[in-house]
N, CA, C and O of each residue as an XYZ file, in Angstrom:
760
protein
N       6.398    -22.278     -7.276
C       5.388    -23.266     -7.644
C       5.746    -23.840     -9.020
O       6.487    -23.225     -9.786
N       5.218    -25.009     -9.315
C       5.458    -25.559    -10.656
C       4.987    -24.627    -11.764
O       5.652    -24.499    -12.791
N       3.841    -23.974    -11.562
C       3.332    -23.048    -12.583
C       4.287    -21.868    -12.760
O       4.511    -21.421    -13.884
N       4.846    -21.365    -11.676
C       5.802    -20.267    -11.747
C       7.074    -20.668    -12.467
O       7.599    -19.916    -13.288
N       7.564    -21.855    -12.157
C       8.771    -22.345    -12.834
C       8.518    -22.510    -14.333
O       9.370    -22.173    -15.155
N       7.329    -23.036    -14.682
C       6.985    -23.207    -16.102
C       6.871    -21.852    -16.799
O       7.327    -21.696    -17.932
N       6.261    -20.869    -16.123
C       6.110    -19.538    -16.719
C       7.471    -18.884    -16.930
O       7.698    -18.246    -17.958
N       8.367    -19.036    -15.976
C       9.711    -18.462    -16.115
C      10.430    -19.077    -17.308
O      11.074    -18.376    -18.089
N      10.316    -20.364    -17.436
C      10.981    -21.068    -18.537
C      10.362    -20.616    -19.869
O      11.083    -20.391    -20.841
N       9.027    -20.484    -19.914
C       8.360    -20.082    -21.160
C       8.673    -18.626    -21.514
O       8.882    -18.308    -22.684
N       8.706    -17.755    -20.528
C       8.923    -16.326    -20.775
C      10.377    -16.013    -21.102
O      10.663    -15.273    -22.044
N      11.290    -16.576    -20.328
C      12.690    -16.185    -20.458
C      13.623    -17.315    -20.867
O      14.809    -17.094    -21.109
N      13.084    -18.519    -20.943
C      13.925    -19.648    -21.323
C      14.979    -19.982    -20.285
O      16.028    -20.540    -20.606
N      14.693    -19.637    -19.037
C      15.658    -19.859    -17.960
C      14.946    -20.413    -16.737
O      13.735    -20.257    -16.584
N      15.708    -21.056    -15.874
C      15.170    -21.498    -14.584
C      15.101    -20.289    -13.654
O      15.724    -19.264    -13.928
N      14.353    -20.396    -12.563
C      14.271    -19.297    -11.597
C      15.637    -18.994    -11.005
O      15.957    -17.830    -10.766
N      16.441    -20.010    -10.765
C      17.790    -19.783    -10.233
C      18.624    -18.964    -11.217
O      19.354    -18.063    -10.806
N      18.522    -19.267    -12.500
C      19.266    -18.515    -13.515
C      18.756    -17.077    -13.613
O      19.536    -16.142    -13.793
N      17.448    -16.915    -13.495
C      16.849    -15.571    -13.553
C      17.361    -14.730    -12.386
O      17.705    -13.564    -12.578
N      17.417    -15.295    -11.188
C      17.871    -14.549    -10.005
C      19.325    -14.104    -10.129
O      19.726    -13.116     -9.515
N      20.108    -14.820    -10.912
C      21.525    -14.487    -11.076
C      21.784    -13.448    -12.162
O      22.912    -12.982    -12.317
N      20.747    -13.083    -12.915
C      20.923    -12.146    -14.027
C      20.000    -10.945    -13.817
O      18.787    -11.080    -13.976
N      20.543     -9.764    -13.460
C      19.711     -8.597    -13.131
C      18.660     -8.230    -14.188
O      17.521     -7.925    -13.832
N      19.010     -8.251    -15.449
C      18.039     -7.881    -16.493
C      16.898     -8.893    -16.557
O      15.737     -8.516    -16.717
N      17.228    -10.165    -16.434
C      16.187    -11.204    -16.453
C      15.317    -11.099    -15.214
O      14.103    -11.287    -15.293
N      15.920    -10.801    -14.071
C      15.154    -10.657    -12.839
C      14.186     -9.488    -12.938
O      13.055     -9.576    -12.461
N      14.623     -8.395    -13.556
C      13.750     -7.235    -13.754
C      12.560     -7.609    -14.648
O      11.421     -7.254    -14.346
N      12.821     -8.313    -15.728
C      11.734     -8.739    -16.630
C      10.776     -9.687    -15.916
O       9.561     -9.591    -16.093
N      11.312    -10.595    -15.117
C      10.490    -11.556    -14.384
C       9.604    -10.843    -13.363
O       8.422    -11.163    -13.240
N      10.166     -9.878    -12.629
C       9.398     -9.127    -11.637
C       8.281     -8.329    -12.320
O       7.153     -8.301    -11.827
N       8.583     -7.692    -13.432
C       7.571     -6.935    -14.173
C       6.469     -7.863    -14.675
O       5.291     -7.506    -14.652
N       6.850     -9.044    -15.125
C       5.863    -10.035    -15.586
C       4.936    -10.449    -14.445
O       3.722    -10.521    -14.637
N       5.483    -10.721    -13.270
C       4.652    -11.130    -12.133
C       3.689    -10.013    -11.736
O       2.510    -10.264    -11.486
N       4.193     -8.779    -11.681
C       3.347     -7.637    -11.330
C       2.238     -7.452    -12.361
O       1.082     -7.231    -12.002
N       2.590     -7.543    -13.636
C       1.609     -7.391    -14.724
C       0.561     -8.507    -14.664
O      -0.619     -8.255    -14.909
N       0.974     -9.729    -14.344
C       0.053    -10.868    -14.267
C      -0.990    -10.652    -13.179
O      -2.174    -10.914    -13.390
N      -0.555    -10.176    -12.015
C      -1.503     -9.899    -10.924
C      -2.466     -8.789    -11.338
O      -3.668     -8.882    -11.090
N      -1.939     -7.744    -11.965
C      -2.784     -6.631    -12.403
C      -3.809     -7.096    -13.441
O      -4.980     -6.724    -13.361
N      -3.387     -7.891    -14.396
C      -4.317     -8.397    -15.416
C      -5.389     -9.287    -14.797
O      -6.556     -9.224    -15.183
N      -4.990    -10.114    -13.838
C      -5.957    -10.982    -13.169
C      -7.017    -10.159    -12.443
O      -8.208    -10.445    -12.558
N      -6.591     -9.136    -11.694
C      -7.573     -8.323    -10.969
C      -8.415     -7.482    -11.922
O      -9.580     -7.208    -11.634
N      -7.845     -7.069    -13.053
C      -8.634     -6.337    -14.054
C      -9.727     -7.234    -14.625
O     -10.846     -6.777    -14.859
N      -9.414     -8.498    -14.848
C     -10.425     -9.449    -15.325
C     -11.532     -9.636    -14.283
O     -12.714     -9.678    -14.625
N     -11.143     -9.748    -13.019
C     -12.140     -9.873    -11.950
C     -13.036     -8.635    -11.904
O     -14.259     -8.748    -11.809
N     -12.420     -7.458    -11.972
C     -13.191     -6.214    -11.916
C     -14.144     -6.108    -13.106
O     -15.284     -5.670    -12.947
N     -13.694     -6.500    -14.278
C     -14.559     -6.448    -15.467
C     -15.768     -7.360    -15.293
O     -16.873     -7.013    -15.711
N     -15.567     -8.506    -14.689
C     -16.686     -9.425    -14.438
C     -17.674     -8.818    -13.457
O     -18.883     -8.865    -13.686
N     -17.179     -8.252    -12.375
C     -18.055     -7.651    -11.363
C     -18.770     -6.424    -11.919
O     -19.919     -6.171    -11.559
N     -18.118     -5.661    -12.786
C     -18.736     -4.448    -13.342
C     -19.979     -4.754    -14.181
O     -20.804     -3.871    -14.412
N     -20.112     -5.984    -14.629
C     -21.351     -6.337    -15.350
C     -22.572     -6.153    -14.459
O     -23.643     -5.785    -14.942
N     -22.420     -6.403    -13.173
C     -23.523     -6.264    -12.222
C     -23.416     -4.999    -11.392
O     -24.408     -4.535    -10.831
N     -22.222     -4.440    -11.313
C     -22.018     -3.235    -10.520
C     -21.105     -2.272    -11.285
O     -19.899     -2.228    -11.040
N     -21.684     -1.501    -12.210
C     -20.868     -0.629    -13.054
C     -20.125      0.463    -12.277
O     -19.177      1.050    -12.799
N     -20.539      0.740    -11.052
C     -19.907      1.786    -10.235
C     -18.702      1.271     -9.441
O     -18.133      2.017     -8.643
N     -18.311      0.037     -9.640
C     -17.240     -0.582     -8.877
C     -15.965      0.260     -8.878
O     -15.542      0.766     -9.917
N     -15.369      0.398     -7.714
C     -14.059      1.031     -7.563
C     -13.084     -0.052     -7.121
O     -13.447     -0.949     -6.360
N     -11.863      0.034     -7.594
C     -10.864     -0.968     -7.249
C      -9.750     -0.343     -6.415
O      -9.484      0.855     -6.502
N      -9.108     -1.178     -5.608
C      -7.979     -0.740     -4.796
C      -6.953     -1.857     -4.743
O      -7.304     -3.037     -4.746
N      -5.706     -1.486     -4.695
C      -4.618     -2.453     -4.566
C      -3.845     -2.121     -3.306
O      -3.476     -0.968     -3.081
N      -3.600     -3.122     -2.490
C      -2.848     -2.979     -1.258
C      -1.366     -3.231     -1.551
O      -1.013     -4.239     -2.163
N      -0.506     -2.313     -1.113
C       0.927     -2.436     -1.373
C       1.736     -2.288     -0.083
O       1.322     -1.600      0.849
N       2.876     -2.936     -0.049
C       3.823     -2.728      1.042
C       4.435     -1.343      0.918
O       4.528     -0.802     -0.184
N       4.850     -0.767      2.032
C       5.439      0.571      2.044
C       6.697      0.653      1.198
O       6.947      1.676      0.561
N       7.496     -0.413      1.181
C       8.729     -0.380      0.393
C       8.469     -0.141     -1.088
O       9.367      0.294     -1.808
N       7.271     -0.414     -1.548
C       6.934     -0.152     -2.947
C       7.105      1.332     -3.260
O       7.516      1.694     -4.363
N       6.790      2.187     -2.291
C       6.958      3.632     -2.477
C       8.348      4.099     -2.062
O       8.921      4.996     -2.680
N       8.883      3.486     -1.013
C      10.166      3.930     -0.472
C      11.370      3.406     -1.248
O      12.401      4.073     -1.337
N      11.232      2.225     -1.799
C      12.353      1.579     -2.495
C      11.832      0.947     -3.783
O      11.458     -0.226     -3.776
N      11.797      1.688     -4.882
C      11.251      1.152     -6.136
C      11.893     -0.169     -6.570
O      11.258     -0.960     -7.267
N      13.140     -0.414     -6.167
C      13.780     -1.681     -6.523
C      13.120     -2.872     -5.835
O      13.398     -4.023     -6.172
N      12.243     -2.590     -4.868
C      11.542     -3.680     -4.175
C      10.612     -4.446     -5.106
O      10.163     -5.539     -4.764
N      10.315     -3.887     -6.283
C       9.492     -4.626     -7.250
C      10.130     -5.976     -7.563
O       9.433     -6.936     -7.893
N      11.445     -6.048     -7.459
C      12.141     -7.303     -7.754
C      11.721     -8.427     -6.815
O      11.660     -9.582     -7.237
N      11.430     -8.121     -5.558
C      11.048     -9.185     -4.632
C       9.593     -9.135     -4.204
O       9.072    -10.122     -3.685
N       8.921     -7.998     -4.411
C       7.515     -7.886     -4.020
C       6.543     -8.048     -5.189
O       5.359     -8.308     -4.977
N       7.028     -7.898     -6.405
C       6.173     -7.907     -7.598
C       5.067     -6.863     -7.473
O       3.921     -7.104     -7.853
N       5.431     -5.693     -6.931
C       4.508     -4.582     -6.771
C       5.165     -3.314     -7.304
O       6.369     -3.109     -7.145
N       4.365     -2.474     -7.931
C       4.839     -1.199     -8.458
C       3.799     -0.138     -8.160
O       2.641     -0.268     -8.558
N       4.207      0.916     -7.458
C       3.277      1.991     -7.136
C       2.774      2.666     -8.413
O       1.580      2.941     -8.531
N       3.656      2.933     -9.359
C       3.237      3.574    -10.610
C       2.217      2.714    -11.350
O       1.204      3.224    -11.829
N       2.484      1.408    -11.445
C       1.555      0.510    -12.145
C       0.228      0.420    -11.399
O      -0.833      0.389    -12.022
N       0.280      0.379    -10.084
C      -0.959      0.304     -9.304
C      -1.791      1.565     -9.492
O      -3.010      1.492     -9.643
N      -1.130      2.725     -9.482
C      -1.872      3.971     -9.685
C      -2.484      4.037    -11.078
O      -3.552      4.622    -11.257
N      -1.829      3.453    -12.050
C      -2.342      3.467    -13.418
C      -3.489      2.484    -13.627
O      -4.275      2.646    -14.560
N      -3.596      1.471    -12.777
C      -4.557      0.394    -13.022
C      -5.667      0.240    -11.995
O      -6.592     -0.544    -12.207
N      -5.597      0.966    -10.895
C      -6.616      0.853     -9.845
C      -7.113      2.243     -9.488
O      -6.408      3.236     -9.669
N      -8.337      2.301     -8.980
C      -8.882      3.596     -8.562
C      -8.135      4.146     -7.354
O      -7.882      5.347     -7.263
N      -7.783      3.257     -6.426
C      -7.072      3.644     -5.211
C      -5.936      2.665     -4.952
O      -5.957      1.519     -5.400
N      -4.954      3.148     -4.222
C      -3.836      2.315     -3.801
C      -3.694      2.490     -2.296
O      -3.490      3.602     -1.810
N      -3.803      1.398     -1.567
C      -3.646      1.432     -0.108
C      -2.230      0.992      0.232
O      -1.833     -0.143     -0.031
N      -1.484      1.908      0.817
C      -0.112      1.591      1.224
C      -0.109      1.278      2.712
O      -0.637      2.038      3.523
N       0.490      0.153      3.053
C       0.569     -0.258      4.455
C       1.582      0.631      5.177
O       2.775      0.332      5.221
N       1.080      1.720      5.736
C       1.898      2.695      6.466
C       1.995      2.226      7.914
O       1.404      2.818      8.817
N       2.746      1.160      8.112
C       2.741      0.435      9.380
C       4.162      0.301      9.926
O       4.859     -0.670      9.631
N       4.585      1.286     10.725
C       5.970      1.256     11.219
C       6.300      0.038     12.081
O       7.430     -0.449     12.042
N       5.339     -0.462     12.857
C       5.621     -1.637     13.681
C       5.790     -2.877     12.806
O       6.657     -3.709     13.073
N       4.978     -3.005     11.774
C       5.099     -4.126     10.848
C       6.469     -4.113     10.179
O       7.062     -5.164      9.935
N       6.959     -2.927      9.888
C       8.243     -2.769      9.211
C       9.422     -2.783     10.181
O      10.574     -2.649      9.768
N       9.128     -2.946     11.474
C      10.181     -2.968     12.506
C      11.010     -1.685     12.501
O      12.231     -1.732     12.653
N      10.357     -0.553     12.327
C      11.055      0.731     12.277
C      11.135      1.326     13.682
O      10.118      1.471     14.360
N      12.321      1.662     14.105
C      12.536      2.244     15.428
C      11.929      3.651     15.507
O      11.382      4.039     16.539
N      12.030      4.399     14.421
C      11.505      5.765     14.364
C      10.230      5.759     13.519
O      10.270      6.021     12.317
N       9.095      5.457     14.164
C       7.828      5.358     13.442
C       7.440      6.645     12.744
O       6.996      6.619     11.596
N       7.602      7.783     13.428
C       7.242      9.060     12.809
C       8.143      9.358     11.611
O       7.673      9.852     10.585
N       9.421      9.062     11.741
C      10.341      9.275     10.626
C       9.970      8.408      9.428
O      10.023      8.858      8.284
N       9.596      7.166      9.704
C       9.152      6.261      8.648
C       7.933      6.832      7.930
O       7.881      6.836      6.700
N       6.955      7.313      8.693
C       5.740      7.877      8.087
C       6.053      9.156      7.314
O       5.481      9.392      6.250
N       6.953      9.980      7.839
C       7.353     11.197      7.112
C       8.017     10.840      5.777
O       7.712     11.437      4.744
N       8.925      9.864      5.812
C       9.598      9.448      4.577
C       8.587      8.899      3.571
O       8.668      9.190      2.378
N       7.642      8.110      4.059
C       6.625      7.540      3.176
C       5.742      8.636      2.584
O       5.431      8.609      1.393
N       5.341      9.595      3.409
C       4.523     10.713      2.919
C       5.285     11.519      1.870
O       4.706     11.922      0.861
N       6.574     11.758      2.098
C       7.377     12.515      1.135
C       7.480     11.763     -0.195
O       7.386     12.369     -1.263
N       7.671     10.460     -0.128
C       7.782      9.667     -1.362
C       6.474      9.690     -2.142
O       6.486      9.790     -3.369
N       5.354      9.599     -1.444
C       4.045      9.566     -2.114
C       3.666     10.938     -2.657
O       3.218     11.049     -3.798
N       3.838     11.983     -1.853
C       3.417     13.316     -2.306
C       4.307     13.856     -3.414
O       3.939     14.822     -4.082
N       5.461     13.256     -3.620
C       6.329     13.665     -4.740
C       5.786     13.185     -6.082
O       6.240     13.641     -7.132
N       4.826     12.273     -6.057
C       4.250     11.723     -7.285
C       3.026     12.554     -7.660
O       2.094     12.653     -6.862
N       2.999     13.151     -8.842
C       1.841     13.959     -9.242
C       0.534     13.158     -9.167
O       0.433     12.053     -9.701
N      -0.452     13.738     -8.498
C      -1.776     13.128     -8.405
C      -1.930     12.058     -7.341
O      -3.041     11.580     -7.110
N      -0.854     11.674     -6.696
C      -0.936     10.582     -5.715
C      -1.834     10.936     -4.535
O      -2.476     10.053     -3.967
N      -1.890     12.200     -4.158
C      -2.721     12.589     -3.007
C      -4.209     12.290     -3.243
O      -4.980     12.203     -2.287
N      -4.610     12.133     -4.496
C      -6.011     11.801     -4.804
C      -6.266     10.301     -4.750
O      -7.409      9.882     -4.567
N      -5.240      9.496     -4.901
C      -5.400      8.058     -5.088
C      -4.861      7.188     -3.962
O      -5.367      6.090     -3.734
N      -3.848      7.661     -3.261
C      -3.167      6.811     -2.295
C      -3.795      6.957     -0.911
O      -4.015      8.061     -0.412
N      -4.073      5.804     -0.313
C      -4.633      5.714      1.033
C      -3.517      5.213      1.947
O      -2.859      4.218      1.642
N      -3.311      5.893      3.051
C      -2.347      5.428      4.047
C      -3.093      4.552      5.047
O      -3.969      5.021      5.773
N      -2.735      3.286      5.073
C      -3.380      2.307      5.949
C      -2.510      2.117      7.193
O      -1.429      1.532      7.132
N      -3.012      2.626      8.326
C      -2.283      2.545      9.593
C      -2.649      1.260     10.325
O      -3.753      0.739     10.169
N      -1.719      0.758     11.120
C      -1.976     -0.474     11.853
C      -2.469     -0.159     13.260
O      -1.993      0.776     13.904
N      -3.433     -0.954     13.727
C      -3.996     -0.767     15.062
C      -3.503     -1.811     16.049
O      -3.830     -1.756     17.234
N      -2.719     -2.760     15.562
C      -2.167     -3.821     16.396
C      -0.689     -3.971     16.056
O      -0.305     -3.953     14.887
N       0.131     -4.118     17.083
C       1.533     -4.456     16.869
C       1.595     -5.973     16.842
O       1.568     -6.625     17.886
N       1.678     -6.530     15.636
C       1.596     -7.982     15.481
C       2.803     -8.709     16.039
O       2.782     -9.934     16.161
N       3.855     -7.981     16.381
C       5.020     -8.633     16.976
C       4.676     -9.226     18.341
O       5.183    -10.285     18.711
N       3.809     -8.532     19.088
C       3.431     -9.049     20.404
C       1.918     -9.041     20.646
O       1.458     -9.403     21.729
N       1.151     -8.630     19.639
C      -0.305     -8.674     19.738
C      -0.937     -7.530     20.513
O      -2.144     -7.556     20.753
N      -0.166     -6.530     20.912
C      -0.736     -5.430     21.685
C      -1.435     -4.427     20.773
O      -1.038     -4.202     19.629
N      -2.489     -3.836     21.325
C      -3.228     -2.802     20.596
C      -2.425     -1.505     20.607
O      -1.762     -1.178     21.592
N      -2.493     -0.779     19.505
C      -1.884      0.540     19.432
C      -2.951      1.533     19.859
O      -4.066      1.522     19.338
N      -2.611      2.375     20.790
C      -3.583      3.317     21.339
C      -4.145      4.241     20.262
O      -3.433      4.676     19.357
N      -5.430      4.525     20.382
C      -6.095      5.410     19.422
C      -5.453      6.793     19.418
O      -5.419      7.453     18.379
N      -4.948      7.236     20.557
C      -4.296      8.548     20.593
C      -3.022      8.563     19.755
O      -2.700      9.585     19.149
N      -2.287      7.442     19.709
C      -1.102      7.355     18.857
C      -1.517      7.389     17.385
O      -0.882      8.064     16.574
N      -2.573      6.666     17.045
C      -3.073      6.684     15.669
C      -3.564      8.079     15.292
O      -3.337      8.541     14.174
N      -4.232      8.742     16.223
C      -4.709     10.102     15.977
C      -3.532     11.031     15.683
O      -3.598     11.850     14.766
N      -2.459     10.904     16.458
C      -1.283     11.745     16.229
C      -0.655     11.439     14.867
O      -0.215     12.350     14.166
N      -0.614     10.164     14.496
C      -0.088      9.798     13.182
C      -0.937     10.404     12.073
O      -0.405     10.920     11.090
N      -2.259     10.341     12.231
C      -3.159     10.900     11.222
C      -2.935     12.404     11.059
O      -2.847     12.912      9.942
N      -2.847     13.089     12.165
C      -2.669     14.548     12.094
C      -1.341     14.920     11.444
O      -1.261     15.853     10.645
N      -0.298     14.167     11.805
C       1.005     14.429     11.196
C       0.932     14.190      9.688
O       1.410     15.012      8.905
N       0.335     13.066      9.280
C       0.234     12.748      7.854
C      -0.582     13.804      7.115
O      -0.229     14.197      6.002
N      -1.665     14.260      7.726
C      -2.458     15.312      7.092
C      -1.628     16.574      6.908
O      -1.717     17.231      5.871
N      -0.826     16.914      7.903
C      -0.005     18.127      7.792
C       1.041     17.986      6.686
O       1.574     18.984      6.201
N       1.333     16.742      6.286
C       2.294     16.486      5.219
C       1.630     16.302      3.858
O       2.303     15.972      2.881
N       0.308     16.513      3.784
C      -0.395     16.457      2.506
C      -1.129     15.164      2.222
O      -1.670     15.003      1.128
N      -1.169     14.234      3.168
C      -1.882     12.971      2.966
C      -3.353     13.195      3.291
O      -3.683     13.751      4.339
N      -4.225     12.768      2.405
C      -5.660     13.021      2.573
C      -6.474     11.766      2.849
O      -7.497     11.849      3.528
N      -6.068     10.633      2.359
C      -6.842      9.408      2.531
C      -6.190      8.549      3.609
O      -5.039      8.133      3.476
N      -6.944      8.288      4.686
C      -6.432      7.530      5.824
C      -7.359      6.369      6.138
O      -8.579      6.476      6.014
N      -6.764      5.267      6.543
C      -7.533      4.087      6.949
C      -6.761      3.409      8.073
O      -5.613      3.760      8.344
N      -7.384      2.447      8.721
C      -6.703      1.673      9.754
C      -7.179      0.236      9.705
O      -8.287     -0.068      9.263
N      -6.300     -0.637     10.175
C      -6.579     -2.067     10.150
C      -5.805     -2.738     11.272
O      -4.665     -2.360     11.541
N      -6.399     -3.725     11.932
C      -7.804     -4.122     11.875
C      -8.674     -3.184     12.704
O      -8.182     -2.407     13.522
N      -9.966     -3.278     12.473
C     -10.943     -2.463     13.186
C     -11.921     -3.405     13.883
O     -12.685     -4.111     13.224
N     -11.895     -3.415     15.207
C     -12.840     -4.210     15.989
C     -13.969     -3.282     16.423
O     -13.967     -2.765     17.540
N     -14.935     -3.076     15.526
C     -16.005     -2.113     15.784
C     -16.915     -2.553     16.928
O     -17.530     -1.708     17.579
N     -17.012     -3.846     17.183
C     -17.868     -4.321     18.277
C     -17.276     -3.907     19.625
O     -18.004     -3.472     20.517
N     -15.976     -4.041     19.772
C     -15.309     -3.658     21.023
C     -14.829     -2.205     20.995
O     -14.220     -1.735     21.956
N     -15.100     -1.495     19.898
C     -14.666     -0.108     19.713
C     -13.156      0.034     19.893
O     -12.677      0.937     20.580
N     -12.419     -0.877     19.261
C     -10.955     -0.865     19.295
C     -10.442     -0.712     17.873
O     -10.665     -1.604     17.054
N      -9.788      0.342     17.559
C      -9.479      1.499     18.392
C     -10.716      2.387     18.573
O     -11.714      2.252     17.865
N     -10.617      3.280     19.528
C     -11.744      4.151     19.852
C     -12.109      5.030     18.654
O     -11.305      5.841     18.195
N     -13.331      4.855     18.161
C     -13.761      5.549     16.954
C     -13.794      7.063     17.118
O     -13.397      7.787     16.205
N     -14.254      7.549     18.254
C     -14.338      8.999     18.450
C     -12.949      9.641     18.381
O     -12.787     10.708     17.790
N     -11.964      9.001     18.976
C     -10.599      9.525     18.932
C     -10.087      9.539     17.492
O      -9.474     10.512     17.055
N     -10.340      8.462     16.766
C      -9.878      8.404     15.370
C     -10.647      9.368     14.483
O     -10.076      9.947     13.558
N     -11.939      9.547     14.752
C     -12.714     10.510     13.961
C     -12.117     11.902     14.101
O     -12.025     12.650     13.128
N     -11.714     12.240     15.310
C     -11.082     13.545     15.526
C      -9.743     13.629     14.801
O      -9.392     14.683     14.272
N      -9.002     12.546     14.772
C      -7.719     12.541     14.063
C      -7.881     12.612     12.563
O      -7.038     13.177     11.866
N      -8.973     12.035     12.059
C      -9.178     11.983     10.616
C      -9.824     13.247     10.069
O      -9.869     13.431      8.852
N     -10.321     14.112     10.925
C     -11.007     15.308     10.462
C     -10.029     16.303      9.862
O      -8.964     16.555     10.426
N     -10.389     16.862      8.728
C      -9.575     17.890      8.090
C      -9.932     19.289      8.584
O      -9.329     20.269      8.147
N     -10.898     19.395      9.484
C     -11.363     20.704      9.927
C     -10.227     21.564     10.474
O     -10.230     22.782     10.294
N      -9.256     20.937     11.140
C      -8.148     21.702     11.705
C      -7.061     22.027     10.691
O      -6.127     22.769     10.997
N      -7.178     21.475      9.478
C      -6.118     21.645      8.489
C      -6.646     22.256      7.196
O      -6.208     21.882      6.109
N      -7.573     23.181      7.306
C      -8.159     23.759      6.096
C      -7.118     24.469      5.233
O      -7.285     24.561      4.017
N      -6.061     24.966      5.837
C      -5.007     25.644      5.067
C      -4.193     24.692      4.218
O      -3.480     25.138      3.319
N      -4.275     23.372      4.476
C      -3.490     22.387      3.729
C      -4.315     21.682      2.647
O      -3.764     20.874      1.899
N      -5.588     21.957      2.545
C      -6.417     21.256      1.545
C      -5.940     21.557      0.158
O      -5.494     22.664     -0.142
N      -6.040     20.546     -0.696
C      -5.590     20.726     -2.085
C      -6.723     20.440     -3.028
O      -6.554     20.535     -4.243
């Protein structure tokens, strides 16, 4: 955008094309974009807190933010920065969205990356997908339930799903409630 080009020129004295060709400048530019989004949402939250002091904030991130920290260069997202600036961080734990052939392996890798971060189990929400957007088909609630149970066994505590068609009960709430219950995993609670 024109505003982005102007900001790049003001911050680094370079065009976006020049920034992309210089790794150090690209790193500074990516950090600036991530910081700008964080500052903007902090301003919004401060405004809302005037009327709702109990407000909790969450930032939605792509999975690569946790799996590939260098992705900040193209996503302008940082898991560490999000954890430092928001109450919760929702990671899109969506193997179909990511075109991953081994969905369980993808979720295991993501869980390992997140649980390796001290305190992340209290803040990070794994957001599972209920629709395969490549062809529009619904993902069965039993598959989501199995994903939830596997993630819980790997130390993940906060689970969500999207989209939720509560009117049509898609995915089936009772099946997901059973998958989300920690009752079967009391030995893994932290």
